Structures are given as structure tokens and as C-alpha cells.
C-alpha positions, 0 to 999 in steps of 0.5 A: 865521858863518864863511866855507866854503871856496868854489869858484869858482861858486856852487852853483845847486841851493841854494835861494840859489843857485837863486833868484839865477839863476832868480828875477828878471825880470833873469835870466827869459831864463835860466829861459825858455831852461831851460824851453824846452829842457825842453819840447822843442819842445813849447812854445816860451816867448817871455815869462814872468811870476813870479806872487806867489802863495804858496798852495802849499808848506811854506816851513819845509822845505829845498829848497823853492823855489818859482816859480808863473809864467804863461807866453805861448808864441810862438803867443800861447798861456797857460799855468801852470808851477809849479816845484819842488824838493823830496824831501819825503815823498808827492812824487807826490801833492804835486805832484798836489795842487799842479797841482790847486790851479793849475787850481781857482785859475782859477775865478772867484768867480761865472758859472761858467757863462759861464766854461765850465771854460776852464782854461789848461794847467798843468805842474809841474816837479820839479827833483830833486836827490840824490834818486830818483824814488818807485818808478822801479825799475831805470829809469835816466832823467833826465827824466820827462814825464808826462801823462794817457793811456788806461791800455790803448794809451798815446794821451794823453787829456788833454794840458793838464796835465804833469808834468816831473820831472828826476832829476839823479843819473841824469845822469852825461854828461860834457862831451864827451858834452854832445849839445843845450842840454837836456844842457848846462843838465842838466850845469851844474845838476849840476856848476856848483860844481864847474867852474873855467870855461866849457869850449867844450862850453859857450860860448853866450851864455846860458851865458856869461851863467849863469856870471857871475852865478854867480861867487861872488867877484862876490858882495856880502858879504851875499849870500855870508852868504845862499848859505853858510845856504844850501849848509850847510842843502842839506848837512844835508838830504842827510845826513838824506836819506843817513841815511834812505835808509841806514835804509830799506835796512836796513828792508826787508832785515830786512822781507824776510829775516825775511819768508823766513824766516817762509814756510820755516818755514810752508813756505805762501805766507800764512807767508811774507806773515805773516812780511814783516807781522811784519817790517815790524811790528818796522821800523815800531816801531823807526821810531816809538821813534826820534822822529825821524819822521812817520807819513807818512815811516814809511810811506814808508820801510817801504814801508806805508800810512800806516793800517798804521803807525797800527795798529802805533802804537795798538797799541804805545801800548796796551802801555804 
């Protein structure tokens, strides 16, 4: 495979780049430093251990680097963290499923009475590179720090299960605007492959190590080949995601336009609802005919339930 035109530093949001920087005991100080900034003082990780579990994730999908970590805090507390990179369908549900697995796997095979459900803390961290938080609306937060809380007054109900989503598309600070190490980490994650060197805004020992590690010229030939493959995979995934987003935009615009037209013609609220449903039905039929998306992907693209997609699919099959 021919070598791509390269920048000075590798893209550390590729699968290969992310594993190289954060995925080994030799460089775990980088991951510890990054995670500590994400916790913003709530936790201070002193050490971590890379677990060998491979029971979660869809490893055939692009962008699914998964780290299952056991962390020890500076006060001796131990907790589990899972770091994911994914733009898959049903993102929130997948992360809930993965967290549930990490909790359930702590249970002993027997004598649960003596165990008494002494569950370690569990945190899921999702690096969202190039895609937005599902259902975020007009919000432009780049860090979503989530826990279980009371719906009425917001008081934390259970703080030992947490989700941190890093939405890089919303991180738009320039180098001169970086005010803390969290800013610096997110800036580097988003822009590493376009930088020419270590600026004064990033001149700290932890970032000096990161830049040395990520220098493309220092990769061995086989490492370059693996990185090039990973970079192409990322570009392919971005192209697919861009096409899906454009399709989603057009599908929603069509559904809304047809729904409004139908509603206006009927002059009733139920007429509008029927028009929107018809418009979405047409969108789903078009998506089904492309044979490019699963039913779950179509449900997310058209903003409908999976059951509705299956219903349209069954009706479509009957007409054949």
C-alpha cells in the first residue's frame, strides 16, 4: 500500500494513533494525565491497570478502540473506567449496556449474600471525534459529565456510575485561548496532525513526551503501514458519516415539508401528524431500497422507532 502524504505528527484520533499514545503500560502516564483532567479534581488517579477483557464492543467497526481499565485513586479507592471511541447507532444505549456489563461482571459466581453488592465505581468515557452528541439540539458543550440524579431537583442520586462524553466538534478554542490542561489535551487531540511543533502554550513535560511519541518520522516501517491503514479507515468512516448526515438532513426536511403541507391541507393538527408520518414512511422506503443501512440505522436517520421501520419494511414486502 502506498504511503500517504504525512504531516509531522500522527493523528492520535485514529485507531492506531490512539492505541500508540494511550494503550500501553509504557505510556500510561499520558492516559492518567488525560483522565485526571476529565475528572476535574473529583478523582485523582494515581495508577491504572489495563484489563484484558474483550467482552464488549463491536471490534469489526471502525473507531471502536476500547480500554477496560482498573484505576487506583490517590486515596486508595479503586474503580473501573472504560474508554471508547465510537460513532455507532444507538450510542447512549450502547454505553449504558457497556456500563451494565462492567457492573454485572463484578458479581461473584456464588455467595452473593456475603458480597452484599459491593460494586466498584464505573465510568464510561467516550471520545466523540467528528460527530455530535445524539439529541444535543442547539447545545455546544464540548464536555458532557453525566450521572444519575433526581429528575425534580437535580440532586445526585447515585454518583458511582458516570458517563463523560467529549464532543470534539464543539471544541473550537485557538492555542492562545487555552486556559488549563483540559483545554490543552482537547486541543492536541483535535489538532495534533496539523501542528508543526510544540508551542509555548503546550510546553509541559507531559506534552513534550506526547509530541515525541507522535512524531511520524520516528515510526518504524511496519508502524507507518499500520498507521496509514488506520488513517484511511478514519477518512472512509468520515466520508460515510458525512453522507449519512446529509441524507438525514434531506430526509428530515422532506418529512417536515410534506407534514406541513398535509397539515395545512387538512387544516387540523391530526392532518399535520398524518402528513409527517407519511413523509417519514416515504423516507424509510427510500432508505430501505438503498440496501445500505440496517433497520436500526434507518430508525436513527429518520428519527422514528425501530418498530415503525419494521412495520414499513413488512408493508413494503407485502406489495412485492
